[in-house]
C-alpha positions as MATLAB code, in Angstrom:
seq = 'XXXXXXXXXXXXXXXXXXXXXXXXXXXXXXXXXXXXXXXXXXXXXXXXXXXXXXXXXXXXXXXXXXXXXXXXXXXXXXXXXXXXXXXXXXXXXXXXXXXXXXXXXXXXXXXXXXXXXXXXXXXXXXXXXXXXXXXXXXXXXXXXXXXXXXXXXXXXXXXXXXXXXXXXXXX';
ca = [
      58.459   87.756  143.428;
      61.465   89.156  145.866;
      58.776   88.877  148.606;
      55.741   90.419  146.857;
      52.501   89.009  145.440;
      52.035   89.652  141.841;
      49.152   89.098  139.519;
      49.714   88.447  135.782;
      46.663   88.697  133.626;
      45.506   89.363  130.276;
      41.996   90.514  129.125;
      40.631   88.766  125.672;
      37.148   88.980  124.235;
      36.394   85.300  123.497;
      32.443   85.840  123.267;
      31.306   82.908  120.933;
      34.782   81.634  119.665;
      35.765   78.277  120.919;
      38.531   77.890  119.065;
      39.992   81.093  120.633;
      38.603   79.849  123.993;
      40.566   76.535  123.728;
      43.620   78.103  122.547;
      43.786   80.504  125.403;
      43.025   77.309  127.672;
      45.892   75.748  126.351;
      48.221   79.045  127.178;
      46.961   79.072  130.285;
      47.927   75.839  131.121;
      51.382   76.163  129.606;
      52.018   79.400  131.273;
      50.694   77.385  134.646;
      53.426   74.659  133.882;
      56.129   77.342  133.039;
      55.814   78.778  136.763;
      55.650   75.505  138.394;
      59.019   74.777  136.192;
      60.390   77.830  137.565;
      59.876   77.236  141.097;
      61.212   73.404  140.980;
      63.939   74.209  138.751;
      66.082   75.994  141.325;
      65.926   72.172  143.572;
      67.726   70.279  140.430;
      71.501   69.301  141.538;
      72.914   67.380  138.387;
      72.606   67.420  134.737;
      70.669   64.129  134.704;
      67.969   65.426  136.926;
      67.841   68.396  134.380;
      67.261   66.173  131.543;
      64.578   64.068  133.388;
      62.698   67.634  134.437;
      62.819   68.899  130.662;
      61.364   65.687  129.480;
      58.681   65.339  132.287;
      57.378   69.018  131.401;
      57.684   68.574  128.000;
      55.661   65.756  127.703;
      52.892   67.534  129.621;
      52.867   70.655  127.189;
      53.166   68.539  123.788;
      50.118   66.222  122.601;
      50.268   63.327  119.981;
      53.747   61.841  120.379;
      54.729   58.197  121.581;
      58.425   58.573  122.349;
      60.493   61.564  123.426;
      64.409   62.083  124.083;
      67.215   64.453  124.978;
      70.296   64.378  122.869;
      73.199   66.320  124.316;
      75.324   67.885  121.766;
      79.128   67.630  122.635;
      82.038   67.970  119.596;
      79.569   67.186  116.967;
      78.048   64.357  118.350;
      74.355   64.056  119.717;
      73.940   61.736  122.575;
      70.842   60.340  123.752;
      70.816   61.258  127.754;
      67.196   60.725  128.409;
      64.231   58.883  127.234;
      60.851   58.498  127.219;
      58.550   55.552  125.753;
      61.724   54.054  123.858;
      63.262   50.717  124.936;
      66.885   51.589  125.975;
      68.443   49.056  124.217;
      66.704   49.809  121.085;
      68.123   53.337  120.802;
      71.049   54.694  118.872;
      72.892   56.427  121.891;
      75.546   58.449  119.797;
      74.275   59.991  116.276;
      76.765   62.775  114.420;
      75.129   66.113  114.675;
      74.909   66.442  111.113;
      72.713   63.529  110.724;
      69.955   64.668  113.304;
      66.403   65.498  112.238;
      66.880   69.050  113.396;
      70.308   69.483  111.688;
      68.892   68.107  108.319;
      65.647   70.028  108.638;
      67.573   73.506  109.331;
      69.888   73.038  106.742;
      72.594   72.935  109.511;
      71.567   76.076  111.275;
      69.843   74.429  114.396;
      67.848   77.881  114.542;
      64.456   76.811  114.933;
      62.155   74.366  116.012;
      61.519   71.652  113.370;
      58.028   70.118  112.751;
      58.720   67.309  110.081;
      55.266   65.776  109.281;
      56.860   63.150  106.980;
      60.055   61.442  108.097;
      60.143   59.498  105.024;
      62.836   61.530  103.271;
      65.233   61.077  106.395;
      65.105   57.145  106.100;
      68.435   56.788  105.156;
      69.649   58.156  108.453;
      67.502   56.314  110.982;
      66.697   52.763  111.759;
      63.547   50.984  112.603;
      62.433   50.795  116.366;
      60.553   47.828  118.216;
      57.203   48.570  119.760;
      54.686   46.570  121.650;
      55.088   42.961  123.214;
      55.997   41.191  119.834;
      58.819   43.798  119.587;
      57.496   44.665  116.215;
      60.048   46.839  114.150;
      58.534   50.231  112.900;
      59.765   53.240  111.554;
      58.864   57.099  112.952;
      57.007   58.655  110.716;
      56.842   62.398  112.250;
      58.615   64.671  114.534;
      59.071   67.828  116.455;
      62.736   68.725  116.981;
      63.834   71.394  119.332;
      66.943   72.987  119.926;
      67.979   73.862  123.537;
      70.330   76.525  124.032;
      72.513   77.603  126.726;
      74.268   80.957  126.341;
      73.653   81.051  122.748;
      75.541   77.747  121.947;
      73.255   74.720  121.054;
      73.664   72.324  124.273;
      70.925   69.675  123.239;
      67.993   68.724  121.364;
      64.567   67.582  122.406;
      62.726   65.358  120.143;
      58.882   64.248  120.492;
      58.456   61.590  117.823;
      55.159   59.845  116.519;
      54.341   56.736  114.385;
      51.793   58.662  112.419;
      52.489   61.173  109.947;
      51.309   64.693  110.327;
      50.895   64.154  114.042;
      51.884   67.097  115.325;
      50.542   70.587  114.627;
      51.771   74.309  114.990;
      50.100   74.613  118.459;
];
């Protein structure tokens, strides 16, 4: 930092506790990714690169999802601007913000991460997607929906979606 080397560390007794050891390894991995992100983010030149950058690193941090997307928020509309796993022609690109999983789960506040283990209550607001070589139509079953804020204002929503109920834990 500013031409000087620093070491950031934390000591924790994990003797005989495999769960704590696993969590510490996971946290260490995420810290490593955050440092890498900090270094690479200065090289981004366009908003499209920022969205792809977000998806690339988010994919490395979150487990158990088949699909992810970034939706930019403008004028009350959530527009899908970056995708992973989805067939582009299968994705609805413009969704009223009030119909997004995040908005509905947070009662319009969009102020926290929403981990929704069962999307059945939301069946009225989303459509099946096609998967596999046979283009079988299936419904998403669970999601993590993350508000992305710029200067305190909701700028985008990052979603991780799964075909399985309860696929995400709090970690």
